[in-house]
ROKOL-231193 format. One record per residue: residue in one letter; x negated, y negated, z of N, C-alpha, C in turn. Coordinates in steps of 0.2 Angstrom, whole numbers, plus 5000, padded with zeros to 4 digits. Layout:
<atoms>
AXYZXYZXYZ
...
</atoms>
This chain:
<atoms>
M425239664834424739624829424839644822
E425039704820425139724813425739684811
R426339684815426939644813426739574812
M426339544816426139474815425739464809
A425339504807424939504801425339504795
A425839554795426339554790426739494789
L426939464794427339404794426939344791
T426339344794425839294791425739294784
E425639354781425639374774426239354770
S426839364773427439354770427639274769
E427239234773427439164773427039134767
K426539164765426139134759426539134753
I426339084748426639084742426539144738
F427139174736427039234732426939224725
R426439234722426239214715426339274710
L426739264705427039314701426939294693
A426939344689426939334682427539384679
V427839354674428339394671428039414664
L428039484663427739514657428339534653
G428439504647429039514643429539464643
M429539414639429939354639430539354634
G430839414634431539414631432039384635
R432639404634433239374637433139394645
W433039454647432939474654432339444657
G431839434654431239404656431339324658
R431739294654431839224655432339214661
V432839264662433239264668432739274674
W432239314674431839324680431439264681
A431239234676430839174676431239114680
D431839114678432339064682432339084689
V432439144691432539174698431939154702
I431339164699430739154703430639084704
N430839044699430738964699431138934705
R431738964706432238944711432038964718
A431639024718431539054725431039014729
D431239004736430838974740430139024742
G429638994742429039034743428739074738
A429039064731428739104726428539054720
S428039074716427739034711427639074705
L427939044699427839084693427139054690
L426639094690426039074687425939084680
A426239134677426139154670426739194667
T426739194661427239234657426839264651
A427139314648426839354642427339374638
G427139374631427639394626428239344625
G428439354619429039304617428839234617
R429339194618429239124618429039094625
P428639044626428439014632429038994636
W429038994643429638974647429538904649
E430038864648429938794650430538764654
G430738814659431338794663431138754669
G430538754672430438724678430338644677
D430338614683430238544683429438524683
E429038574685428338554685428038584679
R427338584679427038604673427238684671
P427338694665427538764663426938814665
P427138874666426638924668426238944662
R425638964663425238984658425539044654
H425539044647425839094643425339134639
F425439194639425039244635425439274630
S425139284624425539324618425539394620
D425039424623424939494625424939504632
Y425339554635425439564642424739594645
R424439624640423739654643423239594645
D423239544640422839494642423039454648
A423739454649423939414655423739454662
I423839524661423639564667422839554669
E422439554664421739544665421539474668
A421939424666421739354667422039324673
I422639344675422939304681422639324687
D422739274692422539284699423239274703
A423539334703424239334705424339384711
D424839394714425039444719425439504715
A425839484711426239534708426439514701
V426739564697427039554691427739584690
V428139554687428839584685428839604678
V428939664677428839694670429539704667
T429639664662430239664658430139674650
L429639714649429439734642429939784640
P429939804633430339864631430039924635
A430539974636430440024640429840064638
H429640074632429040114630428440084632
L428440024634427739984636427739984644
H428240004647428239994655427640034658
L427540094657427040134660426340104659
D426240084653425540054652425439994656
A426039944656425939884660425839894667
V426239944670426239964677425539994679
R425240034674424640064676424140014676
R424139964671423639914671423639864677
A424239844679424339804684424139834691
A424339894692424039934698423339934698
A423039944692422239954692421939884695
R422239834694422039764696422239744703
G422639794706422839784713423439734713
L423839734708424439684708425039734709
H425439704714426139744715426539734709
V427039784708427439784702428139794704
L428539754700429239764700429439774693
C429639834692429839854685430539854683
E430739834678431439834676431639904674
K432339914674432539984673432639984665
P432640044662432440104665431740104665
A431440134670430740124672430340154666
V430540214664430140244658430640284654
P430440294647430940324643430940404642
S430540434646430440514645430240544652
R430340604652430240644658429440644659
R429040654654428340654654428040594658
E428340534655428140474658428340464665
L428940494667429240484673428740524678
R428440584676428040614681427340574682
E427140544676426540504677426640444681
L427240414681427440354685427440374692
E427740434694427740464701427040474703
D426540504699425940514701425540454703
L425640404698425340334699425540304706
A426240304707426440274713426140314719
A426040374719425740414725425040404726
S424740374721423940374721423740304722
T424140254721423940184722424140144728
P423740104731424040074737424440014736
T424539994729424939934728425639964727
L426139914728426839934728427139934721
I427439994719427739994713428540004714
A428939954713429639954714430039944707
I430639974707431039964701431639924703
D431839874698432339834700433039874698
Q433439884704434039914703434539864707
N434639804703434939744706435739764708
Y436039814705436739824706436739844714
R436239874717436239884724436339824728
Q436239764726436339704729436939664728
R437439704725438039664724438439664731
P438939614731439339614738439739674739
W440039704734440539754735440139814737
V439539824735439139884737439039884745
D438839824747438739824755439439834758
A440039814755440639824759440839904758
V440639934753440840004753440340044757
R439740024758439340064763439540054770
R439739994771440039984778440640024780
S441040034774441740064775441640144775
L441140164772441140244770441240284776
P440940274782440940314787441740324790
L442140274788442840284790443240334787
I443040354781443440404777443140474778
G442640484782442340544783442040584778
R441940644778441640684773441940674766
I441540654761441740644754441940704751
A442540704747442740754743442640744736
H442740684734442740674726442540594725
V442240584720442040514718442240514710
S442540454709442740444702442440374700
I442040374694441740314691442040304684
E442240244683442440224676442140164674
F441840164668441540104665441740094658
A441940034657442240014650442039944648
Q441639934643441539874641441539874633
P441639814630441639814623440839814621
E440739814614440039824612439639764614
F439039784615438539724617437939744613
L437839724607437439754601436739714602
D436639664606435939634606435439674609
G434839654608434239684611434139754608
G434339774602434139834598434639884600
R435139874604435639924607436039954601
R436139914595436539934590436340004587
D435640014587435340074584435140124589
L435240114595435040174600435540234599
A435240294600435540354599436140354604
H436040334610436540334615436440274619
P436740214618436640154622436840154629
L437440194630437640204637437140234641
I436940294639436440334643435840304643
A435640264638434940234638434940174642
D435440134643435440064646435840054651
M436440094652436840084658436940134663
A436840194661437040254666436540254672
I435940224671435540224677435840184682
H436140124681436540084686437040134690
H437440164686437940204689437740264693
V437240304691437040354694436640334700
D436240284700435840254705436340234711
L436840194709437340174714437740234717
L437840284714438140344716437640374722
R437040374721436540404726436540354732
H436440284730436440234735437040234740
L437640234737438240234741438340294745
T438240354743438340414746437840434751
G437240414749436640434753436440504751
Q436640534745436540594743436240604736
D435840654735435640664728436240704724
A436140704718436740734714436340784708
R436740824705436540854699437140854694
V436940864688437440854682437640924681
V438340934680438641004679438741004672
A439040954669439240954661439340884659
A439340874652439440814650439640814642
L440040774640440240764633440040694631
S439840684624439740624621440140614615
G440340544614440740534608440540464605
R440840464599440740394595441440384592
P441740334594442440314591442340284584
R442840294580442740274573442640204572
W442940164577442940084576442240054579
T441840094582441240064585440740034580
H440439984582439939954578439239984580
Y439140024585438540054586438440114581
R437840124580437640174575437540244579
G437440234586437440294590438040314593
E438040344599438640364602438740334609
P439240284610439240244616439740274621
D440040334620440540354625440240424629
L440440424635440140484639440640504644
S440740564645441140594650440740654654
A440640644660440240694664440540714670
V440340774672440440804679439840814683
L439740784689439140794693439440824700
V438940844704439140864711438640844715
L438840814721438340794726438040854730
E437640834735437240884739437740924743
D438240884746438740924750439340954746
K439240964740439740994735440340954733
A440340884735440840844733440740834725
S441340834722441340824714441340754712
V441040744706441040674704441240674696
T441640634694441840624687441640554685
Y441240554680440940494677441140484670
S441640434669441840414662441640344660
G441340344654441040284652441140264644
T441340204642441340184635441040114635
W440540114630440340044628440540014622
S441140044620441540014614442240004615
A442439984621443039984624443539934620
R444139954619444639904617445239904622
G445439844623446039844629445639834636
H445839874640445639874647444939884648
T444639844652443839844653443739844661
T443139864663442939864670442439814670
P442239794676441539764677440939804675
W440439774674439839814672439639864678
D439839854684439739894689440139954689
G440739954685441240004685441739994690
D442240034690442740044695442640114698
W442740114705442640174709443140194713
L443240254714443740284719443340344723
I443340334729442940384733443440414738
R443540474738444040504742443740544748
G443940544754443640574759444140614763
E443940644769444440684773444840644777
N444740574778445140534782445540474777
G445340474771445640424767445240404761
S445240344758444940334752444740264751
I444240244747443940184746444040174738
T444340114736444440094729444040034728
V443740034722443339974720443639964713
A444039904712444339894706444239814704
G443939804699443739734697443339704702
L442939734706442439714711442839704718
E443439714718443839714724443839774728
V443739774734443639834738444239844743
S444539904743445139914747445039984751
L445239984757445140044761445840074763
D446040134762446640164763446540224768
L446740224774446640274779447340314780
G447740304775448440344776448940294777
T448840234779449440184781449440134775
G449140144769449240094764448540054763
P448440034757447740004756447739934760
E447139924763446939864766446339834763
L446339764761445839734758445239734762
V444639754760444039744763443639684761
I443539674755443339604752443639594745
P443839534744444139514738443539524732
A443839514726443339524720442839464721
K442239474721441639424722441139444717
D441039404712440539424707439839384709
V439339414707438639384708438639314705
E438339264709438339194706437539174706
N437339144701436739114700436139174701
D436339234699435839284699435639304706
S436139294711436039304718435739374720
D436039424716435739494717435039504715
L434839464710434039474708433639434713
A433939374716433639344721433539384727
R433939424729433939474734433339524733
V433339554727432839604725432139574726
L432139504723431439474724431239464731
Q431739454735431639444743431339504746
H431739564744431539624747430839644744
F430739634738430039654735429539614738
R429639554739429039514742428939534749
R429439554753429339574760428939644760
S429139684755428839754755428139744753
A427939704748427239684746426839664752
A427139624757426839604762426739654768
G427039714767426939764772427539764777
D428039724776428639724780429139774777
A429639804781430139844779430639814775
A430839834769431439804766431739854761
E432339834759432739884755432539874747
D431939884746431739884739431839954736
V431739974730431840034727431140064724
P430740094728430140124726430240174720
A429640174717429740224711429940294712
P429640324718429840394719430640394720
D430940354723431640354724432040344718
N431840294714432140284707432040344703
A431540374703431340434699431940484700
R432240494706432740544706433440514703
S433540454702434040424699433940434691
L433340414689433140414682433240494679
A433040534684433040604682433740624680
L434240594684434940614682435140584675
V434840524673434940504666434740554661
F434140574662433840624658434240694658
D434540714663434940764664435640754660
L435940694660436440684656436340684649
A435740664647435540664639435540744637
D435140784642435140854640435840884640
A436240864644436940894644437340884638
V437240824635437540814628437140834622
G436540864623436140884618435740834615
L435540784618435240724616434540724618
E434040734614433340744617433040674619
D433240614615433040554617433540504615
P433840474621434440424620434140354617
W433440344618433140284615432940294608
R433040344605432940354598433340304594
L433040274588433440234584433740274578
V434340264577434740294572435040244567
G435240274561435540234556435140194552
A435340134549435040094545434440064549
G433840064545433240024548432940074554
A433140134555432840174560432140204557
</atoms>
């Protein structure tokens, strides 16, 4: 009977509001608009969204007014990170399920508060880690048992500057805005937690960032496998996908992810697992929304609840500590 009730609930139209209509909020509005069984009731902040074929959703200038006024099932929080906890707390107090963008919060203190809130409310608080929904991630997880016990993981990330959205002035744009994806994937792929051993940060002379966009770090997994993580957000020449390039070595062989192509080598040469396949039409976000909706209805789904994401975000704070950076979201340089 409980299963039937959950299915009946999941068949209802899932009514959502997007709080924060910057670039990412508008992407989420498009995803919700295309999703079967979902309805975008309201938006808040920024410019009103007019992407649908029907009447535009109700728009509020302030997310707090939206939370108080809407009759919805859930909110998607795409506000600046320093407003996330307040929005999540207000939404949970009204009984609204929450899907919050990464990084969930910008400090350890707020992370503890978020964990306490998630433990004390009956509403679902999930974090969008959409990279978990990439095609190559599924392929690696299926192949990982074949290589046996993991000995080493190598992660390389290289992208040219992306200065929009205030990133130019961040003390460390890579740690603040990208590292959460890679350390969360590390935990998701291996099924293990990790700890930071050491890290170095750098700023190339040619970069347009005012902070430091480069990072080299060593981590260790629970079973003592070593991890090297090398990243630059001011790359010249060779680049990687946003997901990074990966090499996972185990006792029976290795898995390589290069340019989103996955290969498996068990000692007889590399064999293609899946060709490079990028996400299309934000299909990864569509899967996140699907899982979130099912979890909100009481069904089991692979969403990322706040307590799980807290372990990934704690690694981001550990990386910042290791390079001697108290706050990677601090603004530096002109206009700071």
